[in-house]
MIVEXMAR-523985 format. One line per field, with one value per residue (C-alpha): x, y negated, z negated; residue number from 1. Coordinates in steps of 0.25 Angstrom, whole numbers, padded with zeros to 4 digits, always signed. Each point is the difference from the previous one (the first is absolute). Example, Ala and Ser with C-alpha at 12.3 -4.5 7.8 and 13.67 -1.06 7.14 Angstrom:
u: +0049	+0006
v: +0018	-0014
w: -0031	+0002
num: 1	2
***
This chain:
u: +0000	+0005	+0003	-0011	-0010	+0003	-0002	-0014	-0005	+0005	-0006	-0009	-0003	-0009	+0007	-0011	-0002	-0013	-0005	-0014	-0012	-0001	+0013	+0006	-0014	+0000	+0015	+0001	-0011	+0006	+0014	-0006	-0008	+0012	+0009	+0001	-0007	+0009	+0000	+0002	+0014	+0000	+0005	+0014	+0000	+0004	+0015	+0004	+0009	+0012	-0002	+0000	+0012	+0008	+0008	+0004	+0005	+0008	+0006	+0004	+0006	+0008	+0006	+0003	+0007	+0008	+0003	+0005	+0009	+0006	+0002	+0007	+0009	+0004	+0003	+0008	+0008	+0004	+0003	+0013	+0005	+0014	+0011	+0011	+0008	+0008	+0001	+0007	+0014	-0004	-0011	+0009	+0010	-0011	-0005	+0015	+0002	-0011	+0008	+0011	+0000	+0004	-0013	-0009	-0014	-0009	-0008	-0005	+0007	+0014	+0004	+0006	+0013	+0001	-0002	+0010	+0011	-0002	+0001	+0012	+0007	-0003	+0004	+0012	-0004	-0013	+0006	+0000	-0015	-0003	+0007	-0007	-0014	+0002	-0005	+0006	-0001	-0003	+0013	-0006	+0000	+0014	+0005	-0008	+0009	+0012
v: +0000	-0014	-0010	-0009	+0011	+0002	-0015	+0001	+0012	-0006	-0014	+0001	-0010	-0009	-0014	-0007	-0011	-0001	-0010	-0006	+0004	-0008	-0008	+0002	-0004	-0014	-0002	-0007	-0010	-0003	-0003	-0008	-0008	-0004	-0005	-0015	-0005	-0002	-0011	+0002	-0002	-0012	+0003	-0005	-0013	+0002	-0002	-0012	+0001	-0005	+0010	+0011	-0004	-0005	+0013	+0001	-0014	+0002	+0012	-0007	-0011	+0010	+0007	-0014	-0004	+0013	-0002	-0014	+0005	+0011	-0010	-0010	+0011	+0005	-0015	-0003	+0013	-0002	-0015	+0003	+0012	+0004	+0001	+0010	-0006	-0008	+0008	-0008	+0005	+0003	+0009	+0007	+0003	+0005	+0010	+0004	+0002	+0010	+0011	-0004	+0010	-0012	-0007	-0004	+0001	-0011	+0008	-0003	+0013	-0007	-0008	-0014	+0005	+0011	-0010	-0010	+0011	+0005	-0014	-0003	+0012	-0003	-0015	-0006	-0014	-0009	-0004	+0014	+0001	-0013	+0004	+0014	-0006	-0013	-0008	-0011	+0002	-0012	-0004	+0001	+0015	+0001	+0004	+0012	+0008	-0003
w: +0000	+0004	-0011	+0006	-0001	-0015	-0003	+0008	-0008	-0013	+0001	+0012	+0012	-0007	-0002	-0007	+0010	+0007	+0011	-0003	+0008	+0013	-0002	+0014	+0006	-0006	+0000	+0014	-0003	-0014	+0006	+0012	-0010	-0008	+0011	+0003	+0012	+0012	+0009	+0015	+0005	+0009	+0015	+0003	+0009	+0014	+0003	+0008	+0012	-0008	-0011	+0011	+0007	-0012	-0003	+0015	+0000	-0012	+0005	+0014	-0008	-0008	+0012	+0007	-0013	+0001	+0014	-0002	-0012	+0009	+0011	-0009	-0006	+0014	+0005	-0013	+0001	+0015	-0002	-0009	+0007	-0005	+0010	-0001	+0010	-0010	-0013	-0011	-0004	-0014	+0004	+0010	-0011	-0009	+0010	+0003	-0015	-0001	+0004	-0010	-0012	-0010	+0005	-0012	+0003	-0007	-0010	-0014	-0005	+0002	-0013	+0002	-0007	+0010	+0012	-0007	-0001	+0014	+0006	-0009	+0005	+0014	+0000	-0007	+0002	+0003	+0013	+0005	-0004	+0007	+0013	+0000	-0002	+0007	-0012	-0008	-0015	-0009	-0007	-0014	+0002	+0006	-0014	-0001	+0010	-0009
num: 1	2	3	4	5	6	7	8	9	10	11	12	13	14	15	16	17	18	19	20	21	22	23	24	25	26	27	28	29	30	31	32	33	34	35	36	37	38	39	40	41	42	43	44	45	46	47	48	49	50	51	52	53	54	55	56	57	58	59	60	61	62	63	64	65	66	67	68	69	70	71	72	73	74	75	76	77	78	79	80	81	82	83	84	85	86	87	88	89	90	91	92	93	94	95	96	97	98	99	100	101	102	103	104	105	106	107	108	109	110	111	112	113	114	115	116	117	118	119	120	121	122	123	124	125	126	127	128	129	130	131	132	133	134	135	136	137	138	139	140	141	142	143	144	145	146
***
C-alpha cells in the first residue's frame, strides 16, 4: 500500500470545506455589480501628414549627416597627404637602427635608469648625441652628460 493511500484511509478525504448552495450561479452577477463603471476610450485623433512622414524625414537627415561627415573625413585625409619622397634623416636613421641589437624599444617596461645607463655607454659626450640625432640640447642640460 502506498503512503498516500495509508493517509487517506486513516484521515479520509473530507477536508471540512463546503461551498454554499447556488454560490457559483450568482458569483458572476455579484462580481460585475461590484466593478466600477468604465468610460469609453476616446478614439485617437487622425494623424497629420507631418506626423506620418516625420520618422522618415529624421532618418533621411541622419543619413545625410553621416554622408557629410564621411565626405569631410575623406576630404581632410587627402588634403594633407604624406609624401615619402623626402624622408627626414632622423626617421631614416631610426628605421635603419631597428635591426641593431642594441636598439632600445620605447616601452613602459624600461626603467629610466636603464635608459640612462644605456645612453651613457653609447655616447661619451653630449656633442656625439647631438650629432647623431640632429638636435641641439639646451646649454643648461649640458652638465648632465659629465
